[in-house]
N, C-alpha and C positions, 0 to 999 in steps of 0.2 A: 918730755914727750916719749911715749913708748910705742913700739910697733910690734904687732903679733902676726905671725905667718902661719896659716893653716894649710895642711896638706890632706887632700881627699884622694885616697887610692880607690880606683874604680875600674870595672870591666865593662866595656861598651857592649850594648845589645844590637847596635847597627852601625854601619859605616857613616862617617861624617867627613865631608869634603871641607877643606880649609875655608872656602868661601861661605860655608854654612855654619861655621863654628860659633859666631856671635849669636845667631838665633838659637842654636842648640844650647849653648851654655847659659844664656839669659833665661830661657824657658825652664831649664832644669834647676837653676839656682832659685828661681821664683817658687817652684814646687817645694824646694827645701825650706825656704823662708816662710812659707805659709803654714809650716808646722810649729811656728813660734809666734805668739802674740806680739812679742817685742820686735822681732825681725819683720813681721808683716807691717807693723806701724812705721818702721824706718823705711821700708820699701815704698810704702804708699805716700809718705810725706814728700812734698815737693822740696826741691833744693839739693844741696850737696849731700852726699852720703859718706859716712866715715869708714868706708872700706873700698877696696878695689878687687876685681876679679881678674885673674891672670889666664894663662894658657895651660893646656895639657901637654905633658911630655912623657916619654920621648915622642918626637914628631919626625916622620919620614918625609923629608923635603922633596925627594925625587917623585913620589906619587902624590904628594900634597893631600894626604888622606889619613884620618884616624880610622882604624879598622875594627870591625866587629869581632868580639872575642878577645881582643888584646887588652892588657892592663895598662892604665895610665895614671899619672898623678896630676890633679888639678890644684892650683895654688890660689889662695885668697889672702889678702892682708887687711888689717884694720888697726886703728889707733885706740880701740876700746876693747879691753879684755872681756868685758861682759858680753859684747857682741861675739867674740871668738867662742866663748863658752856656749852661747845660744846656738851658733852654727853647728857646733859639735853635737849638741842635744837634738836639734832639729833634723840633722842628717840621719840620725839613727831611727827617726820616725817616718822618713820620707818613703813614698812609694810612687808607682807610675812614672818612674824616671827612665831615661834612655840608657841607663847604666845601673849596674849593681855596685853599691858602695861596700868596699872591703875593710876600709879603716879610715878614721878621721882623727887628726891630732893637730896640736898647735904648739908654738914656742915663741918666746920673746926674742926678737932680733936684736943683736948688739950692733948698733950703728954708730961708728965714730965719725971722724972727719970725712966729708964727701967732696972729692975732687970733681968727678963727673958721674953722670947717670946715663944709662942706655934704656930706651923704651923696648923692653923685651916683648911687649905687645904693642902694636902700633897705636899712635895717639890721634885724636880727632879734634879739629877746630871747626866750628860752624861760623860762616860769615854771612852777614845780611847786607847786601848791596842795596842802595837806595832804589826803590821801585822794582826790585827784583825778588825772586823767591830765595829763601835761605839755601846756601850751598856749602860745600866743604872746602877747606883750604887745600890747595895743591901747590906743587913746586913752582908753578907759574906766578903765584901770588907773592906778596911782600914778605920777605924773610924776617925783617925787623918787626913787622906786625905780629908774626907768629911768636917770636921771642918775647915781645911785650905782653902778649896775651897769656903766655905760659906763666910769667911772673904774676900778672894780675889775678889769674885764676888761683894760684897758690896763696896769694895774699888774702883773697876772699875766703878761701877754705880755712885758713888760719883764724881769721876773725870769726867765722861761723862756729868752728869747733872749740876754740879756746876763749871766745868772748873778750878778746883783747885786740886793740889796734896794733898794726905792725907796719913799718915803713921801709920797704925794700930800697936799697940804693940803686941808682941808674945802671950800675954795672953788675947787678946780681948775676946775670949770665955773662961769662967771660969767654966762652967757647961754644961753638955750635956746629954740628955736622948732620946733614940729612943723608940717610943711607939707601934710599930708594930713588930710582930715576923716574918712576911713574907711580901714581897712587896705588895703594894696596886696597883692593875692593872686597867688601863683604856684603852678603845679602841680609836684609833685615826688614821684616814686615812688608814685603812686596816691593821694597825699594833697595837702594844701594847706599852704603856708607863708604866714603873714601878716607883712608887713614895713611899715616906716614910713620916711619921709624927714624929716630935721630938720637944723637948723643948731645947732652947738655952739660956744659962746664959751669960750676957754681963758684962764686967768689968765696973768700975765706972769712969774711966778716960774720958776726954772730947772726944777723938777720938772714943773710943769704943761706947760711948753714941750717937755720931753723926751717926755711922753706925747702931746702934740699932734703932734709930728714922727713918732712911732712910728705914729700912726694913718694917716699917709700911706702907709707902707710895708706895713702888714699889715691895715689896715681896723679898723673899730670893731665891737664886739659879736661875734656868732657867724656861723658858716657863711661865712666870708670866701672860702674856696676854691670855694664854689658860685657866687659872684657877688654877695654881699651886703656892704654896709658899706664900699665904697670911698669915699674923701672927696676933695674938692677945696677950694680956698680959698673960704670963705664971703664973701658981700657984705653 
């Protein structure tokens, strides 16, 4: 399993508040993808996507704003080098974006043993209660359910992308910490998405490590192409 990390260096044309970030980044990534027949097909196909969109940095946490005229780096990852190549080519053709692209490059990440991962962009889990509208997991909900769904989600992604069954052990996750005391809220298509940041500890067995490595390339839980669930090594 290989993971490729893309860096898009860009200069913003307008201010972006943190709560607007998901709508902003998803719209502009869609514009980029529509310059490639391959990327457009992947985007429009239902199901899991073999990539994850991350955040822009540096970020000024005091003002919670990305500022017009400043230069930032947007990170994406994928487990498919052909997709990485397509993103580079499509980025060079893109126009009508909310930023000017200065440079696009990618490299293969060298990922060894993974003890813990941290969600550098918040992760999202949708819950459907019987007779109720779908809603997002928050810290008032079942923590064990969240952990189980993280593993189940990675297991399904592994089967989808590698066409092989995999059976995670019950203790795939051996450590878990939530870092926010209330949901992190983003605006999206006239509604709100509630997300959370956490650290996940993975067991040392082969299957758990495969899922941990997969999380680097495609993200954890849901809505990864929108900018949720990208991970880095935990501390």
